[in-house]
PyMOL commands that place a pseudoatom at each C-alpha (Angstrom):
pseudoatom trace, name=CA, resn=ALA, resi=1, chain=A, elem=C, hetatm=0, pos=[75.979, 83.339, 73.376]
pseudoatom trace, name=CA, resn=THR, resi=2, chain=A, elem=C, hetatm=0, pos=[77.768, 86.349, 74.796]
pseudoatom trace, name=CA, resn=ALA, resi=3, chain=A, elem=C, hetatm=0, pos=[80.562, 86.024, 77.297]
pseudoatom trace, name=CA, resn=PRO, resi=4, chain=A, elem=C, hetatm=0, pos=[79.750, 87.187, 80.835]
pseudoatom trace, name=CA, resn=ALA, resi=5, chain=A, elem=C, hetatm=0, pos=[80.819, 90.726, 81.626]
pseudoatom trace, name=CA, resn=PRO, resi=6, chain=A, elem=C, hetatm=0, pos=[84.081, 90.975, 83.566]
pseudoatom trace, name=CA, resn=PRO, resi=7, chain=A, elem=C, hetatm=0, pos=[83.707, 91.906, 87.236]
pseudoatom trace, name=CA, resn=LYS, resi=8, chain=A, elem=C, hetatm=0, pos=[83.569, 95.607, 88.046]
pseudoatom trace, name=CA, resn=PHE, resi=9, chain=A, elem=C, hetatm=0, pos=[86.538, 95.340, 90.447]
pseudoatom trace, name=CA, resn=ASP, resi=10, chain=A, elem=C, hetatm=0, pos=[89.792, 93.448, 90.300]
pseudoatom trace, name=CA, resn=ALA, resi=11, chain=A, elem=C, hetatm=0, pos=[89.641, 93.212, 94.098]
pseudoatom trace, name=CA, resn=ILE, resi=12, chain=A, elem=C, hetatm=0, pos=[87.618, 94.242, 97.107]
pseudoatom trace, name=CA, resn=ILE, resi=13, chain=A, elem=C, hetatm=0, pos=[90.029, 95.275, 99.837]
pseudoatom trace, name=CA, resn=VAL, resi=14, chain=A, elem=C, hetatm=0, pos=[88.622, 94.722, 103.331]
pseudoatom trace, name=CA, resn=ALA, resi=15, chain=A, elem=C, hetatm=0, pos=[90.238, 96.669, 106.170]
pseudoatom trace, name=CA, resn=GLY, resi=16, chain=A, elem=C, hetatm=0, pos=[91.122, 94.765, 109.305]
pseudoatom trace, name=CA, resn=GLY, resi=17, chain=A, elem=C, hetatm=0, pos=[90.135, 96.109, 112.678]
pseudoatom trace, name=CA, resn=GLY, resi=18, chain=A, elem=C, hetatm=0, pos=[90.911, 93.558, 115.323]
pseudoatom trace, name=CA, resn=ILE, resi=19, chain=A, elem=C, hetatm=0, pos=[89.942, 90.155, 116.600]
pseudoatom trace, name=CA, resn=ASP, resi=20, chain=A, elem=C, hetatm=0, pos=[88.507, 89.057, 119.907]
pseudoatom trace, name=CA, resn=GLY, resi=21, chain=A, elem=C, hetatm=0, pos=[90.091, 86.702, 122.445]
pseudoatom trace, name=CA, resn=SER, resi=22, chain=A, elem=C, hetatm=0, pos=[88.661, 83.665, 120.677]
pseudoatom trace, name=CA, resn=GLY, resi=23, chain=A, elem=C, hetatm=0, pos=[90.080, 84.734, 117.308]
pseudoatom trace, name=CA, resn=LEU, resi=24, chain=A, elem=C, hetatm=0, pos=[86.900, 86.036, 115.662]
pseudoatom trace, name=CA, resn=PRO, resi=25, chain=A, elem=C, hetatm=0, pos=[86.540, 89.399, 113.867]
pseudoatom trace, name=CA, resn=LEU, resi=26, chain=A, elem=C, hetatm=0, pos=[85.415, 92.175, 116.226]
pseudoatom trace, name=CA, resn=PRO, resi=27, chain=A, elem=C, hetatm=0, pos=[81.815, 93.451, 115.952]
pseudoatom trace, name=CA, resn=TRP, resi=28, chain=A, elem=C, hetatm=0, pos=[82.791, 96.443, 113.792]
pseudoatom trace, name=CA, resn=VAL, resi=29, chain=A, elem=C, hetatm=0, pos=[84.845, 94.241, 111.435]
pseudoatom trace, name=CA, resn=ARG, resi=30, chain=A, elem=C, hetatm=0, pos=[81.963, 91.873, 110.691]
pseudoatom trace, name=CA, resn=PRO, resi=31, chain=A, elem=C, hetatm=0, pos=[79.900, 94.574, 108.878]
pseudoatom trace, name=CA, resn=ARG, resi=32, chain=A, elem=C, hetatm=0, pos=[82.960, 95.298, 106.689]
pseudoatom trace, name=CA, resn=LEU, resi=33, chain=A, elem=C, hetatm=0, pos=[83.158, 91.629, 105.732]
pseudoatom trace, name=CA, resn=ALA, resi=34, chain=A, elem=C, hetatm=0, pos=[79.383, 91.461, 105.196]
pseudoatom trace, name=CA, resn=ALA, resi=35, chain=A, elem=C, hetatm=0, pos=[79.560, 94.496, 102.885]
pseudoatom trace, name=CA, resn=ALA, resi=36, chain=A, elem=C, hetatm=0, pos=[82.321, 92.788, 100.886]
pseudoatom trace, name=CA, resn=LEU, resi=37, chain=A, elem=C, hetatm=0, pos=[80.244, 89.605, 100.685]
pseudoatom trace, name=CA, resn=ASN, resi=38, chain=A, elem=C, hetatm=0, pos=[77.242, 91.579, 99.434]
pseudoatom trace, name=CA, resn=ARG, resi=39, chain=A, elem=C, hetatm=0, pos=[79.341, 92.750, 96.484]
pseudoatom trace, name=CA, resn=SER, resi=40, chain=A, elem=C, hetatm=0, pos=[81.067, 89.433, 95.751]
pseudoatom trace, name=CA, resn=SER, resi=41, chain=A, elem=C, hetatm=0, pos=[79.574, 89.232, 92.247]
pseudoatom trace, name=CA, resn=GLU, resi=42, chain=A, elem=C, hetatm=0, pos=[81.342, 92.509, 91.405]
pseudoatom trace, name=CA, resn=THR, resi=43, chain=A, elem=C, hetatm=0, pos=[84.887, 91.288, 92.057]
pseudoatom trace, name=CA, resn=GLU, resi=44, chain=A, elem=C, hetatm=0, pos=[87.404, 88.708, 91.013]
pseudoatom trace, name=CA, resn=TYR, resi=45, chain=A, elem=C, hetatm=0, pos=[89.350, 88.744, 94.315]
pseudoatom trace, name=CA, resn=PHE, resi=46, chain=A, elem=C, hetatm=0, pos=[89.117, 89.775, 97.929]
pseudoatom trace, name=CA, resn=LEU, resi=47, chain=A, elem=C, hetatm=0, pos=[92.133, 91.107, 99.819]
pseudoatom trace, name=CA, resn=ALA, resi=48, chain=A, elem=C, hetatm=0, pos=[91.897, 90.632, 103.599]
pseudoatom trace, name=CA, resn=LEU, resi=49, chain=A, elem=C, hetatm=0, pos=[94.088, 93.212, 105.313]
pseudoatom trace, name=CA, resn=SER, resi=50, chain=A, elem=C, hetatm=0, pos=[96.227, 93.312, 108.424]
pseudoatom trace, name=CA, resn=ARG, resi=51, chain=A, elem=C, hetatm=0, pos=[98.490, 90.909, 110.200]
pseudoatom trace, name=CA, resn=GLY, resi=52, chain=A, elem=C, hetatm=0, pos=[97.459, 92.499, 113.479]
pseudoatom trace, name=CA, resn=THR, resi=53, chain=A, elem=C, hetatm=0, pos=[98.024, 95.676, 115.442]
pseudoatom trace, name=CA, resn=THR, resi=54, chain=A, elem=C, hetatm=0, pos=[100.816, 97.265, 117.434]
pseudoatom trace, name=CA, resn=HIS, resi=55, chain=A, elem=C, hetatm=0, pos=[98.313, 98.335, 120.126]
pseudoatom trace, name=CA, resn=GLU, resi=56, chain=A, elem=C, hetatm=0, pos=[97.929, 94.946, 121.804]
pseudoatom trace, name=CA, resn=PRO, resi=57, chain=A, elem=C, hetatm=0, pos=[99.312, 91.418, 121.538]
pseudoatom trace, name=CA, resn=PRO, resi=58, chain=A, elem=C, hetatm=0, pos=[97.370, 88.979, 119.339]
pseudoatom trace, name=CA, resn=PRO, resi=59, chain=A, elem=C, hetatm=0, pos=[95.216, 86.276, 120.868]
pseudoatom trace, name=CA, resn=LEU, resi=60, chain=A, elem=C, hetatm=0, pos=[96.778, 82.823, 120.784]
pseudoatom trace, name=CA, resn=ASP, resi=61, chain=A, elem=C, hetatm=0, pos=[95.349, 79.613, 119.363]
pseudoatom trace, name=CA, resn=MET, resi=62, chain=A, elem=C, hetatm=0, pos=[95.202, 76.357, 121.323]
pseudoatom trace, name=CA, resn=ASN, resi=63, chain=A, elem=C, hetatm=0, pos=[98.840, 75.668, 120.386]
pseudoatom trace, name=CA, resn=ALA, resi=64, chain=A, elem=C, hetatm=0, pos=[99.926, 79.107, 121.686]
pseudoatom trace, name=CA, resn=PHE, resi=65, chain=A, elem=C, hetatm=0, pos=[100.551, 80.506, 118.192]
pseudoatom trace, name=CA, resn=PRO, resi=66, chain=A, elem=C, hetatm=0, pos=[99.374, 84.045, 117.376]
pseudoatom trace, name=CA, resn=ILE, resi=67, chain=A, elem=C, hetatm=0, pos=[96.080, 84.262, 115.495]
pseudoatom trace, name=CA, resn=ALA, resi=68, chain=A, elem=C, hetatm=0, pos=[96.533, 86.471, 112.445]
pseudoatom trace, name=CA, resn=GLU, resi=69, chain=A, elem=C, hetatm=0, pos=[93.821, 89.023, 111.775]
pseudoatom trace, name=CA, resn=GLU, resi=70, chain=A, elem=C, hetatm=0, pos=[93.763, 88.499, 108.009]
pseudoatom trace, name=CA, resn=GLN, resi=71, chain=A, elem=C, hetatm=0, pos=[93.231, 84.778, 108.573]
pseudoatom trace, name=CA, resn=THR, resi=72, chain=A, elem=C, hetatm=0, pos=[90.114, 85.385, 110.680]
pseudoatom trace, name=CA, resn=SER, resi=73, chain=A, elem=C, hetatm=0, pos=[88.690, 87.566, 107.904]
pseudoatom trace, name=CA, resn=THR, resi=74, chain=A, elem=C, hetatm=0, pos=[89.524, 84.883, 105.341]
pseudoatom trace, name=CA, resn=ASN, resi=75, chain=A, elem=C, hetatm=0, pos=[87.818, 82.238, 107.484]
pseudoatom trace, name=CA, resn=TYR, resi=76, chain=A, elem=C, hetatm=0, pos=[84.725, 84.460, 107.792]
pseudoatom trace, name=CA, resn=LEU, resi=77, chain=A, elem=C, hetatm=0, pos=[84.476, 84.816, 104.002]
pseudoatom trace, name=CA, resn=VAL, resi=78, chain=A, elem=C, hetatm=0, pos=[85.126, 81.117, 103.317]
pseudoatom trace, name=CA, resn=GLN, resi=79, chain=A, elem=C, hetatm=0, pos=[82.497, 80.042, 105.877]
pseudoatom trace, name=CA, resn=ARG, resi=80, chain=A, elem=C, hetatm=0, pos=[80.009, 82.169, 103.925]
pseudoatom trace, name=CA, resn=GLY, resi=81, chain=A, elem=C, hetatm=0, pos=[80.730, 80.584, 100.565]
pseudoatom trace, name=CA, resn=ILE, resi=82, chain=A, elem=C, hetatm=0, pos=[83.670, 82.475, 99.057]
pseudoatom trace, name=CA, resn=ASP, resi=83, chain=A, elem=C, hetatm=0, pos=[86.180, 80.195, 97.345]
pseudoatom trace, name=CA, resn=ARG, resi=84, chain=A, elem=C, hetatm=0, pos=[89.497, 80.400, 99.195]
pseudoatom trace, name=CA, resn=LYS, resi=85, chain=A, elem=C, hetatm=0, pos=[91.260, 80.820, 95.815]
pseudoatom trace, name=CA, resn=ARG, resi=86, chain=A, elem=C, hetatm=0, pos=[89.554, 84.223, 95.465]
pseudoatom trace, name=CA, resn=ILE, resi=87, chain=A, elem=C, hetatm=0, pos=[90.961, 85.502, 98.783]
pseudoatom trace, name=CA, resn=LEU, resi=88, chain=A, elem=C, hetatm=0, pos=[94.431, 86.992, 99.116]
pseudoatom trace, name=CA, resn=GLN, resi=89, chain=A, elem=C, hetatm=0, pos=[95.950, 88.133, 102.404]
pseudoatom trace, name=CA, resn=ASP, resi=90, chain=A, elem=C, hetatm=0, pos=[98.019, 90.956, 103.824]
pseudoatom trace, name=CA, resn=THR, resi=91, chain=A, elem=C, hetatm=0, pos=[100.324, 88.920, 106.063]
pseudoatom trace, name=CA, resn=TRP, resi=92, chain=A, elem=C, hetatm=0, pos=[102.669, 91.775, 106.904]
pseudoatom trace, name=CA, resn=SER, resi=93, chain=A, elem=C, hetatm=0, pos=[101.194, 95.142, 107.876]
pseudoatom trace, name=CA, resn=LEU, resi=94, chain=A, elem=C, hetatm=0, pos=[100.181, 96.379, 111.305]
pseudoatom trace, name=CA, resn=ASP, resi=95, chain=A, elem=C, hetatm=0, pos=[98.504, 99.721, 110.503]
pseudoatom trace, name=CA, resn=THR, resi=96, chain=A, elem=C, hetatm=0, pos=[96.515, 101.484, 107.773]
pseudoatom trace, name=CA, resn=ILE, resi=97, chain=A, elem=C, hetatm=0, pos=[99.566, 102.980, 106.025]
pseudoatom trace, name=CA, resn=GLY, resi=98, chain=A, elem=C, hetatm=0, pos=[101.132, 99.523, 105.910]
pseudoatom trace, name=CA, resn=ASN, resi=99, chain=A, elem=C, hetatm=0, pos=[97.812, 98.082, 104.668]
pseudoatom trace, name=CA, resn=ALA, resi=100, chain=A, elem=C, hetatm=0, pos=[97.750, 100.492, 101.719]
pseudoatom trace, name=CA, resn=ALA, resi=101, chain=A, elem=C, hetatm=0, pos=[101.447, 100.010, 100.912]
pseudoatom trace, name=CA, resn=PHE, resi=102, chain=A, elem=C, hetatm=0, pos=[101.157, 96.228, 101.044]
pseudoatom trace, name=CA, resn=ALA, resi=103, chain=A, elem=C, hetatm=0, pos=[97.939, 96.273, 98.985]
pseudoatom trace, name=CA, resn=ARG, resi=104, chain=A, elem=C, hetatm=0, pos=[99.573, 98.348, 96.263]
pseudoatom trace, name=CA, resn=LEU, resi=105, chain=A, elem=C, hetatm=0, pos=[103.108, 96.956, 96.153]
pseudoatom trace, name=CA, resn=MET, resi=106, chain=A, elem=C, hetatm=0, pos=[102.536, 93.284, 96.949]
pseudoatom trace, name=CA, resn=HIS, resi=107, chain=A, elem=C, hetatm=0, pos=[99.175, 92.740, 95.250]
pseudoatom trace, name=CA, resn=ALA, resi=108, chain=A, elem=C, hetatm=0, pos=[97.846, 95.480, 92.958]
pseudoatom trace, name=CA, resn=GLU, resi=109, chain=A, elem=C, hetatm=0, pos=[101.024, 96.175, 90.997]
pseudoatom trace, name=CA, resn=PRO, resi=110, chain=A, elem=C, hetatm=0, pos=[102.247, 92.581, 90.482]
pseudoatom trace, name=CA, resn=ARG, resi=111, chain=A, elem=C, hetatm=0, pos=[98.733, 91.442, 89.511]
pseudoatom trace, name=CA, resn=ARG, resi=112, chain=A, elem=C, hetatm=0, pos=[98.110, 94.533, 87.359]
pseudoatom trace, name=CA, resn=TRP, resi=113, chain=A, elem=C, hetatm=0, pos=[94.925, 95.360, 89.239]
pseudoatom trace, name=CA, resn=LYS, resi=114, chain=A, elem=C, hetatm=0, pos=[93.406, 98.714, 88.328]
pseudoatom trace, name=CA, resn=LYS, resi=115, chain=A, elem=C, hetatm=0, pos=[89.896, 98.911, 89.786]
pseudoatom trace, name=CA, resn=LEU, resi=116, chain=A, elem=C, hetatm=0, pos=[89.694, 98.419, 93.536]
pseudoatom trace, name=CA, resn=LEU, resi=117, chain=A, elem=C, hetatm=0, pos=[86.963, 98.795, 96.141]
pseudoatom trace, name=CA, resn=VAL, resi=118, chain=A, elem=C, hetatm=0, pos=[88.148, 99.588, 99.672]
pseudoatom trace, name=CA, resn=VAL, resi=119, chain=A, elem=C, hetatm=0, pos=[85.705, 98.642, 102.442]
pseudoatom trace, name=CA, resn=THR, resi=120, chain=A, elem=C, hetatm=0, pos=[85.911, 99.905, 106.009]
pseudoatom trace, name=CA, resn=SER, resi=121, chain=A, elem=C, hetatm=0, pos=[83.717, 101.317, 108.796]
pseudoatom trace, name=CA, resn=ASP, resi=122, chain=A, elem=C, hetatm=0, pos=[82.111, 104.738, 108.448]
pseudoatom trace, name=CA, resn=TRP, resi=123, chain=A, elem=C, hetatm=0, pos=[84.101, 106.100, 111.412]
pseudoatom trace, name=CA, resn=HIS, resi=124, chain=A, elem=C, hetatm=0, pos=[87.375, 104.850, 109.865]
pseudoatom trace, name=CA, resn=MET, resi=125, chain=A, elem=C, hetatm=0, pos=[86.701, 105.952, 106.285]
pseudoatom trace, name=CA, resn=ALA, resi=126, chain=A, elem=C, hetatm=0, pos=[88.097, 109.514, 106.174]
pseudoatom trace, name=CA, resn=ARG, resi=127, chain=A, elem=C, hetatm=0, pos=[91.574, 108.438, 107.291]
pseudoatom trace, name=CA, resn=THR, resi=128, chain=A, elem=C, hetatm=0, pos=[91.491, 105.217, 105.262]
pseudoatom trace, name=CA, resn=ARG, resi=129, chain=A, elem=C, hetatm=0, pos=[90.505, 107.087, 102.118]
pseudoatom trace, name=CA, resn=ALA, resi=130, chain=A, elem=C, hetatm=0, pos=[93.204, 109.729, 102.640]
pseudoatom trace, name=CA, resn=ILE, resi=131, chain=A, elem=C, hetatm=0, pos=[95.845, 107.019, 103.114]
pseudoatom trace, name=CA, resn=PHE, resi=132, chain=A, elem=C, hetatm=0, pos=[94.792, 104.836, 100.173]
pseudoatom trace, name=CA, resn=ASP, resi=133, chain=A, elem=C, hetatm=0, pos=[94.395, 107.834, 97.832]
pseudoatom trace, name=CA, resn=TRP, resi=134, chain=A, elem=C, hetatm=0, pos=[97.877, 109.029, 98.869]
pseudoatom trace, name=CA, resn=ILE, resi=135, chain=A, elem=C, hetatm=0, pos=[99.656, 105.656, 98.629]
pseudoatom trace, name=CA, resn=PHE, resi=136, chain=A, elem=C, hetatm=0, pos=[97.975, 104.639, 95.372]
pseudoatom trace, name=CA, resn=SER, resi=137, chain=A, elem=C, hetatm=0, pos=[98.745, 107.998, 93.717]
pseudoatom trace, name=CA, resn=LEU, resi=138, chain=A, elem=C, hetatm=0, pos=[102.476, 108.073, 94.544]
pseudoatom trace, name=CA, resn=PRO, resi=139, chain=A, elem=C, hetatm=0, pos=[104.757, 108.067, 91.502]
pseudoatom trace, name=CA, resn=PRO, resi=140, chain=A, elem=C, hetatm=0, pos=[105.869, 106.162, 89.628]
pseudoatom trace, name=CA, resn=GLN, resi=141, chain=A, elem=C, hetatm=0, pos=[102.314, 105.319, 88.589]
pseudoatom trace, name=CA, resn=PRO, resi=142, chain=A, elem=C, hetatm=0, pos=[101.384, 102.354, 86.454]
pseudoatom trace, name=CA, resn=SER, resi=143, chain=A, elem=C, hetatm=0, pos=[99.565, 103.077, 83.224]
pseudoatom trace, name=CA, resn=PRO, resi=144, chain=A, elem=C, hetatm=0, pos=[96.639, 103.276, 83.316]
pseudoatom trace, name=CA, resn=PRO, resi=145, chain=A, elem=C, hetatm=0, pos=[96.534, 104.535, 86.906]
pseudoatom trace, name=CA, resn=PHE, resi=146, chain=A, elem=C, hetatm=0, pos=[94.617, 102.895, 89.739]
pseudoatom trace, name=CA, resn=GLU, resi=147, chain=A, elem=C, hetatm=0, pos=[90.913, 103.564, 90.170]
pseudoatom trace, name=CA, resn=LEU, resi=148, chain=A, elem=C, hetatm=0, pos=[89.771, 103.391, 93.776]
pseudoatom trace, name=CA, resn=GLU, resi=149, chain=A, elem=C, hetatm=0, pos=[86.223, 103.358, 95.067]
pseudoatom trace, name=CA, resn=TYR, resi=150, chain=A, elem=C, hetatm=0, pos=[85.123, 103.208, 98.691]
pseudoatom trace, name=CA, resn=HIS, resi=151, chain=A, elem=C, hetatm=0, pos=[82.306, 101.580, 100.640]
pseudoatom trace, name=CA, resn=GLU, resi=152, chain=A, elem=C, hetatm=0, pos=[81.422, 102.450, 104.251]
pseudoatom trace, name=CA, resn=SER, resi=153, chain=A, elem=C, hetatm=0, pos=[79.937, 99.897, 106.605]
pseudoatom trace, name=CA, resn=PRO, resi=154, chain=A, elem=C, hetatm=0, pos=[77.966, 100.970, 109.684]
pseudoatom trace, name=CA, resn=ALA, resi=155, chain=A, elem=C, hetatm=0, pos=[79.560, 101.252, 113.115]
pseudoatom trace, name=CA, resn=ASP, resi=156, chain=A, elem=C, hetatm=0, pos=[78.695, 98.439, 115.483]
pseudoatom trace, name=CA, resn=MET, resi=157, chain=A, elem=C, hetatm=0, pos=[79.899, 99.715, 118.829]
pseudoatom trace, name=CA, resn=PRO, resi=158, chain=A, elem=C, hetatm=0, pos=[78.551, 101.613, 121.844]
pseudoatom trace, name=CA, resn=ASP, resi=159, chain=A, elem=C, hetatm=0, pos=[78.171, 105.376, 121.371]
pseudoatom trace, name=CA, resn=TYR, resi=160, chain=A, elem=C, hetatm=0, pos=[80.871, 106.331, 123.876]
pseudoatom trace, name=CA, resn=VAL, resi=161, chain=A, elem=C, hetatm=0, pos=[83.371, 104.030, 122.116]
pseudoatom trace, name=CA, resn=LEU, resi=162, chain=A, elem=C, hetatm=0, pos=[82.342, 105.386, 118.718]
pseudoatom trace, name=CA, resn=GLN, resi=163, chain=A, elem=C, hetatm=0, pos=[82.817, 109.003, 119.852]
pseudoatom trace, name=CA, resn=ALA, resi=164, chain=A, elem=C, hetatm=0, pos=[86.311, 108.215, 121.160]
pseudoatom trace, name=CA, resn=ARG, resi=165, chain=A, elem=C, hetatm=0, pos=[87.206, 106.449, 117.901]
pseudoatom trace, name=CA, resn=VAL, resi=166, chain=A, elem=C, hetatm=0, pos=[85.908, 109.343, 115.785]
pseudoatom trace, name=CA, resn=ARG, resi=167, chain=A, elem=C, hetatm=0, pos=[87.994, 111.805, 117.832]
pseudoatom trace, name=CA, resn=ARG, resi=168, chain=A, elem=C, hetatm=0, pos=[91.138, 109.684, 117.586]
pseudoatom trace, name=CA, resn=GLU, resi=169, chain=A, elem=C, hetatm=0, pos=[90.644, 109.155, 113.835]
pseudoatom trace, name=CA, resn=ALA, resi=170, chain=A, elem=C, hetatm=0, pos=[90.266, 112.922, 113.259]
pseudoatom trace, name=CA, resn=GLU, resi=171, chain=A, elem=C, hetatm=0, pos=[93.438, 113.665, 115.262]
pseudoatom trace, name=CA, resn=SER, resi=172, chain=A, elem=C, hetatm=0, pos=[95.388, 110.988, 113.374]
pseudoatom trace, name=CA, resn=LEU, resi=173, chain=A, elem=C, hetatm=0, pos=[94.142, 112.251, 110.010]
pseudoatom trace, name=CA, resn=ALA, resi=174, chain=A, elem=C, hetatm=0, pos=[95.092, 115.846, 110.828]
pseudoatom trace, name=CA, resn=ALA, resi=175, chain=A, elem=C, hetatm=0, pos=[98.596, 114.776, 111.871]
pseudoatom trace, name=CA, resn=LEU, resi=176, chain=A, elem=C, hetatm=0, pos=[98.989, 112.660, 108.744]
pseudoatom trace, name=CA, resn=GLN, resi=177, chain=A, elem=C, hetatm=0, pos=[97.917, 115.510, 106.451]
pseudoatom trace, name=CA, resn=THR, resi=178, chain=A, elem=C, hetatm=0, pos=[100.298, 118.013, 108.054]
pseudoatom trace, name=CA, resn=THR, resi=179, chain=A, elem=C, hetatm=0, pos=[103.371, 115.819, 108.528]
pseudoatom trace, name=CA, resn=THR, resi=180, chain=A, elem=C, hetatm=0, pos=[103.632, 112.517, 106.665]
pseudoatom trace, name=CA, resn=ILE, resi=181, chain=A, elem=C, hetatm=0, pos=[101.719, 113.034, 103.404]
pseudoatom trace, name=CA, resn=PRO, resi=182, chain=A, elem=C, hetatm=0, pos=[103.534, 116.271, 102.448]
pseudoatom trace, name=CA, resn=ARG, resi=183, chain=A, elem=C, hetatm=0, pos=[106.943, 114.651, 103.147]
pseudoatom trace, name=CA, resn=VAL, resi=184, chain=A, elem=C, hetatm=0, pos=[106.377, 111.341, 101.358]
pseudoatom trace, name=CA, resn=THR, resi=185, chain=A, elem=C, hetatm=0, pos=[105.870, 112.165, 97.694]
pseudoatom trace, name=CA, resn=ASP, resi=186, chain=A, elem=C, hetatm=0, pos=[106.984, 109.048, 95.809]
pseudoatom trace, name=CA, resn=LEU, resi=187, chain=A, elem=C, hetatm=0, pos=[107.529, 105.328, 96.302]
pseudoatom trace, name=CA, resn=VAL, resi=188, chain=A, elem=C, hetatm=0, pos=[111.185, 105.815, 97.266]
pseudoatom trace, name=CA, resn=GLY, resi=189, chain=A, elem=C, hetatm=0, pos=[110.043, 108.150, 100.032]
pseudoatom trace, name=CA, resn=LEU, resi=190, chain=A, elem=C, hetatm=0, pos=[107.418, 105.630, 101.127]
pseudoatom trace, name=CA, resn=HIS, resi=191, chain=A, elem=C, hetatm=0, pos=[110.054, 102.909, 101.250]
pseudoatom trace, name=CA, resn=GLN, resi=192, chain=A, elem=C, hetatm=0, pos=[112.247, 105.105, 103.471]
pseudoatom trace, name=CA, resn=TYR, resi=193, chain=A, elem=C, hetatm=0, pos=[109.275, 106.050, 105.672]
pseudoatom trace, name=CA, resn=ILE, resi=194, chain=A, elem=C, hetatm=0, pos=[108.136, 102.464, 106.226]
for i in range(1, 194): cmd.bond("trace and resi %d" % i, "trace and resi %d" % (i + 1))
show_as sticks, trace
zoom trace
């Protein structure tokens, strides 16, 4: 008998995106998690991103403790049959740059991951891809270097909200490409920036 083929990816990285007042993933986060679930046979691990956001305070549980975004994503995956041992969490970052830095430095490098699939919403993908490609290409590079692939999930929000998000994402990406990315050219620079 032949041994089963190894999974295509070392990890599927699922971008956060917020939680509602009851501590559940927001409507546009659920398609990201569903897309990750649909590809569960292709990966060894899942990495649920984001402690929360700087834009608003987190909802509180019944004991008045903050509900962490990455925990709600983990719960979603576990409730749909993913073994908790296959799910790792970003318990630190509060934005997409932090997500990528944490994913690389706290998970991918120590675990010697090489092949990663990053999942996020279609409206969030251009900026996410630019950030992950930048962070994961900064020297010093491991050998062999990282291989990143991307998967877009559909937007699940009203049109007027989507248009505002698309505009804000484009403005943020333009600013990032003209200011931050050209200035931060290695991991030492990233450490100073963060």
